N, C-alpha and C positions, 0 to 999 in steps of 0.2 A: 503494499499501500504504500510506502514511502521510497523514492528515489535513494539511493543508496551514497550517503556523502563518502568523502576521502576515508576518514576511519570510524569504527565502529566498538571502538572499545569500551566506550559508555554506554551504549545502547543495547543493554541488556536487561532481562528480565528482573536481575537482581536489581540494578538501579533503578530499574522503575518501580519496583516492588517499597525500595526506600523512600523515592518520593512520593509515592500514595500512602505510604504510612504515615510523611508528614502534612499530606494535604489530596484528600480523596476526590476524581474527579467523579461527580454525580449530576444527576436531573439536566442530562442530554438532551437538547432539543436542534436536529438538524432541520433547515428550511429548504426551499426550491432554491437549487443552484442557477446561478444567471452566467452560463457558459463558462468559464475557467474560473468561477468564485464560486465557493457556497460560505453560507453563512451559518453559523450554529452558536447556540449560547448552553453553557454549563455552570455549577457549580465547581470552584476548582477552591477546597478547603472550605474555608469563610468567603471567599471571593466569587463575585459575579462575573462570568467571562461572558461577552460580546463580541465574537471574532470572526472576521471575514478570513478563511481559507482558500490559496490557491492552490487549484489542481490542474492538471493537466491528463493527456492519455496518451499509452504508453504501450504499444502491442495489445491494443483493443481495450485497455484496461484503464480505468480512472485510478491517478495516484498525486501524492500531499506533494507539491512540488519544493515545500520549505518541512519536510516532517522533523528534521530536527532544528538543534539551534546552534550556531558557532558560535565558540569563544574562542578571542583572541587570549592568548594568554600573556603576550609577549610583556606587558605591563604589570605583570601578575608580582607583588612584592611579598613573596611568600619565600622562605629555603624549602625546598626538596618539597613543594605542593604535591599535596593529592586532592582530588575530587571523588567524594563517595568512596574513599580507600585507596583509589587507584591510584600510582604515581604519575603525574605530567608533568615533572619535571622536564622533562626532553620534548615535551609538546609545544610548538607555538600556536597551535590551536586546536582543539577539543569539540564534540558533537556532542550534546546530549538532548532528550527529550524536554520539551516545554514542562516546567517544576521549577521545586524548589531544588537549591545548591547549596549542598555540604561541605565546605572546602576544609583544609587539614593539612597536614605538614607531617613525612614518614621521620622527622625527627625530633626526637624525646624532649629536646629540649624547644620545642616550639609550640605553640596554640596559636590558633587562629580562632580571631571573631568576624563573624558577620553580622553588622547591626542590621543590613537591611535586606535580610536574608526573608522577610516578608513580603517583598515586595519583587517577587519573581515573576517572569512573561508566564503569560496566562495562555497563549496558544502559538504556534510555529512562525508566525512572521514577528513575535517580540524579540527585544535586543536587552543582551543580557552585558549590564557596565561590571566591571572589576576593579573599579580603582580602588586607593588605598581608602577612602573613606567607606567604602562598601565590604571591602575583603581587607583586615588587618590581621598580620602575624604577632606574637608577643612572645612573652616569656613564657613558658608552662611552670609549673612549679617546681620540676625538674631540674628548668632553664635556671630559674630563681636559686635555686640551691647550688646549683653550680656556678655560678657567678658569683655568690657569698662565697662557697668555699674557694674560689678560686683568689679573688680579693685578702681572705684571712690567711693564706698561704704566703702570700704575695709580703703581707704585712710582717707576719710571722719572722719570716725571713730578714726584712729591713729593721725587725728588732734587737735582731743580733748584732747590729752595728755597735762599732766602740769608737766610731769619729764622729765630730760635730756635724760633718757633712757624710751622711750615710753612703752615697755614691761612690765614697773611696775606697771601703772596704767592703762593699756591698754593691756593683753596679747595678743601674738601672732603677736603686732605690732613691729617692727624691728629698725624704726628710732634713732637717739641715737647723741649726743653731747658729749663732755668731757670737754666740760666748767664747770665751778662751779657758780650755781644761786643762789639765795636768793628762799627759799619754795614760793611757788605759783605766780610765775613769768614768767616762760616758756610758751612760746606762737607758738607754730608750725602753719605752715601755707604750706596747701595743695599742691605737685607738681599740675602746669598747663602744663606742658610738658611732654606728655608721649611718645615723638615721640620716644624713643629711650628704649621701651618695645617692646619687640617680643612675640607675640601669637602664638603657634601651639600644633598640634593634638598628644597626644603622641601616638608612635607606638604601643601601646599594643592594641590596639582597643579599647578603652573605652571613656567614655565623659569628661574627665579631660583634662583640655586644660592647658599646660604648661607655663608661665610667666615668662618672665626673663628682665632684664635690669637696666640703672641706673636713679633714678628718683632725682630731686633735691628739698629737703623742705627749705624752711623759718625758720627763728628763729629768735625769739627776748625774750629779760630774763634780769634781772638786776642781775651783779655780785656779789658775796659775799664781795669784795675788793669795791666797789664802789655804787654810786646810780644812777648812768648814765644807761638808756637801752642801750643795746648791739640790734644790727643785724646781723646777720650773717646766710650762707647756710649751709647746710649739704648734701652730698652726699652719697644716699641708694641705695646697688646695690639689688633690688627684685628679688626675687626667690621663686616662688609657685604656685601652679595649682587653675584654677576655673573649679568648678565642675559643669557640664552641668546636673548633675542630679538634682541637686537641684531647690527648685523651693521658692523664686529665686534663680539664680545661685550664686554662693558665693566663692569667692578668700579666701585661706589657703595660708599663707606665710609659706616653706619652706616645704610644702608639697609633 
């Protein structure tokens, strides 16, 4: 009944059932056709559909001209995207039946939200939009944990510095103080409040999470001009990325 599109990966009974489980088609009424145009009304979930369907004759039988919707995935900003659980990361175009769409990612660190999922196309002449406002990648709970662990591993390593400028003996670390200290007396205390750090996926559709914000380091040292230990704090603006492609994910400052 439908002219076969270039790919039929998503035109399966399983996908159709999932669409119908979300929004069932009922109360179908088909009216007299007018040449190559058929008018139909039906309920699609809670929505009322009133559509004109293009048909054409092929081999003595009428077929739907556009039975499946074409979706251009070129601008889909989801790392390792899936549609109804099917990997579409290597497809620039996919074809689906009209109805709800369930986007996802095969990567455990990525969750996908679809705020406009209720505004699905009601007929085969519809249009599917997948801009960043309709389909959005965010960190899953596993992703948030992975980023937190990566940042904590970085901070733990940097806390081992014995220099006022941590980058001297801990390359890649950025905390520093401009006080003068006797050699070997510097002790850093890792920040415990990370609430001012922001983590977000990059726009370039990769698995690098941007992390930025201010943390407070604790610091004890013995100054060069005295023998009494000093306690102070040092604010550090962190700016770097967590690479989720690494195992385990790693944070790199300034990346």
